[in-house]
Each structure stands twice: as C-alpha cells, then as structure tokens.
Phi, psi and omega in degrees: 000315179296322181298308184294336175299309181300320177296315182298316176297309174300321177299325186265004186296319188290323183296331178275353188271128186290341180260036182301331173289332169292322178293317182299312183296320175300322175297311184300303185303311174302313184288324168299327177293325187285316177292324182287325182287341175289343175293339185279358184123202172191174185250194191288338183299312175307317174302327175291315179309313182293320175291324177291326178295325178290317182299317185291321178297323177270010181082019188274172181253115181282350175265008168286150183292148181100350182270347172059048169236106179259032190234173172282179193280349182293319179299325184295322176290318172312310180292329176295314179299316175303317183289329178294319176294330181287334175294329178294328184242066183299335182274356177235097184293347181277352185290323178313301180297316185294329177290319182296319180297313179298324174292312178298320180303313183298313180312311176295326175289322172300308179302315175304318182293316177296319175294322180295314184290330180265330192239281183196150175292327180292310182303314188298312180300310179306317178296305184292333184267354183297137187298327179299314180298322180292325177291311176303310181294315190264328182264300190284332177054038171267161196240023178301335182285340172299307185295324181293314176298327173292319180297314182296324181290331181289318174306323179296317186287321174302317184296321173296330177286325176294327178283316182258351174056045176266125180297321190289321182296318182299314189279341176286324171307313183296317182297321183289325169306310178302316177308315180298318176295325183285340177289300174205147196284035180290327180255031188300327180265352186294327176302332177285330168298319179293320181298326179277354172293165186285151185157166176286158186306319178302316183288320184300314184295321189286329179290333181278307187281324182304312183296328185286328177294316180291319176303315179287329182293333181286354180257006178309309181302339177252346179265068189257005168199161179311316183289332178283323176298317177305310171307314186296319177301315182297323181285317185284332184244048191280150182267097176210168176127177183259145186300134176270189187298308182306314174291332178296318186293340181263006174094015178272145185283187184292344177255015178071015171283129183240099179055044177093350179256178184241195187297350187268358190284166189293328179302316186293317175304318176296319173304310181299326173297306171306324179289322171297320180289327178297308174306314174300313180307305177299337173286326180288325177283342179268355192299334178264358186266169188298154179298325179293305187296327181294318180288329175292321180286336174295322186290331172297307193298316182297334171281316187295323190258353185303130176299323187219160195209159165233144186303333178294339186283000182281352175284337182304329177268006186295317182307307188297324188288321184276346179262326182257328171059037177286165184292323179297322177296325180289310182290322172312304178304306171318302182295322178300317180294314180298321178301316189294319183284340192247331188288166194274343174280349177244235179296320181071031173258101173281119186213344186228119172038065189300326182289327174300321191254012164285159176306332183265003182278188182264010192298318187297320181295326172292315175304319182289321170314306183300315179291333168297319178301318177294326175292328174296335175290327175293317192280333179234076184295342187261013179228087009268170172262350190272051174293125176295325192278115179296323174306308184291327170306312182301308187304320181265003174065047177258352180279000000 
C-alpha cells in the first residue's frame, strides 16, 4: 500500500505543476525522437533481443550456456511481453522494437519525474531530452535505465521510511533495491553502501542481505542443481567489456589482453579487487549523506572505477551531470555524445578524430579521468568550496 501510494503521488505530480504543457511537449518530442532514431538502424544487442524472444516463445532456457543472456529474469519477461504484442500485429515486424522503445522511454520519464520531484524541473527536462539517452533508448535499446529507475524509486521508499519510521516501508525499499539488481546488475554493490550507513548491526545486515536475497530468489526456477547454479553464475557474471583506465594503465589493449594473456589472469583479478575496494571506500565517504546523493554518486563511481565497460553504461553518470552540473561532468557529456554519434555500436557517423572515438580507441579512459575528478570532489569536499551547484553543496554538506 505504501509503495502504491508513492506511485500515485508520483503519477499526479505533473498535474500539480503549472507548466505541465511544457512537460507534455517534452514528452512528445522526447518520445518521437527515440522512435525516430530507431529508423537509423540498430546494433547487435537488438539481434540478441530477437533471438532471446524466439527462445522464450519456443519454451527454451536463456540460462543455458551459449545463449549470451547475462541478466536477471525481469528483462526476459519484458521481451516476452513485447513478443506477445508483436503477435497481435504479425504483418508489422517493427512492433516488437516499438514496444521495447516505449518501455525504455517510460523508464527515462520515470527517472526525469524523480529528478523533478527531488531536485529541479530544469534538470529533469534536460535529462529526458538529452541526445545520449535518446540514442541509448531509441537506437541501442539497452535497459540500464529501467534498473536505475527502480533504484531511484527504492530510494524514495527508503527516504519515506527514514521520515516515518515505518517498518513495512523499510522492507519494501530494500526489496525494490533487489528488484533493481534483478533487472540489471547496475546496483550490484549498492547494498554495501547501505550497509556502511549508520545504524545498529541488525539494520546494517538487513540492508546488505535483503537486496541480494531478492536478486537470488529470481533465479530459483532455474537453479535446480549445482551444475545449473554454476551455469547461472557464469551467465550472470560474465567477464566481458572493453578495457577501462585501470586496465589500460597496466598495459592491456582494448579487449583486455595483457601481454598475450586474457581476462582470467592475475592482473585482471587484482584490478577487479581494486575496483571493488574503491567503490566501497567511496561508499564509506558517502555514508552520512542523503540516500539520493549517495545513489547518484554511486552511479558515477561504478563507471569511474570500472576495469571494463560497455558504452551503454555511460548513461549512468547523467543524473549527476544534470543535477550537479560541474565542469568536468559537462566535458564528460560532450565527449560521450561525440562517442555515441561516432562509434560503430551506436550511430557510426565518424567526423571528428575517428580513432579517438572508436570502440578500440582511448576515449573511455579519458572519460573515466573526468569522472575521477568528480569523485575527488567527494573525497576532498572542501577543496574548493566555491561550487556553483547548490545541489552539490548540499550533497557535500558545504552549506
């Protein structure tokens, strides 16, 4: 009931806003832009969605080796839903993709509504209309935004719990964090941040354990033996992606190969441990700050420190960009936009320093440098104190 009340409150938010027609125009323009950019083509991920939908339709198992499905079951059900809608219109094969785009657009809109509710309408409108989100939602069709939206909604519930001290709300919030991880593993380390926040040991353990239990519970139908559990772990936690800054510094090429070895060597394991430790350290530094700011900074941190990346993950720091608007985040966005326009997995229109902006270029390492500069603001919040962003001043407790 409490969760439904939060949804109702959020759904009626636009009706109370006097400039609702501006929002209506933004929703129409943003949605049409996402649909229009899909006409430019798609990358290999959409081919996977078609294949996965076919496997589900035929009663197959996406968690068997070889299906290349590395996500929780929620996206599987969304693909099935899109496939069922497509079945109503068998003569129009574009309906399947249109349903996916509309679902992803709704997730973008949910994030924008939460930004407007918590921070500002200006930041929210910019988020919904920004070209990077439009490309990822409309062209790439990746669904990190659904996990982010679920995570932000979980924070709304947990924040209400802090205000009202309602136990049911508290557990609903933790369950929603687990649901977010079950959608996509964006918040996989965020329960650690929740554990590090002040509280008695019993609370801290519940914050840590509950989301992971919810995440694991989603796989129960497929975890029927030790062998199948092993396959599940291999599918859900694959070691893949292109090298980030830490891997580049130790001599890895863009595929993660270090002097002829691969991702399984000792160096990659060490870098992965450093990544987790850095994320945990920043969680410790954020432990007394608001949950909203903690989640926003977390979304920056897991990209800033990541040993490897996929380009759709570059949307994770966008909330920080539009809320805090620091100079390094603005430069990050400009370079990210150029990357999205030019790399072969997105629009592929090369026109400016193509070697730099290709998937096997050095662009990602430089983007991480910019995010690390932002992270230093968190580590050393009093240097400097003359920040223009009021929201960042509040987040760093400089006011």
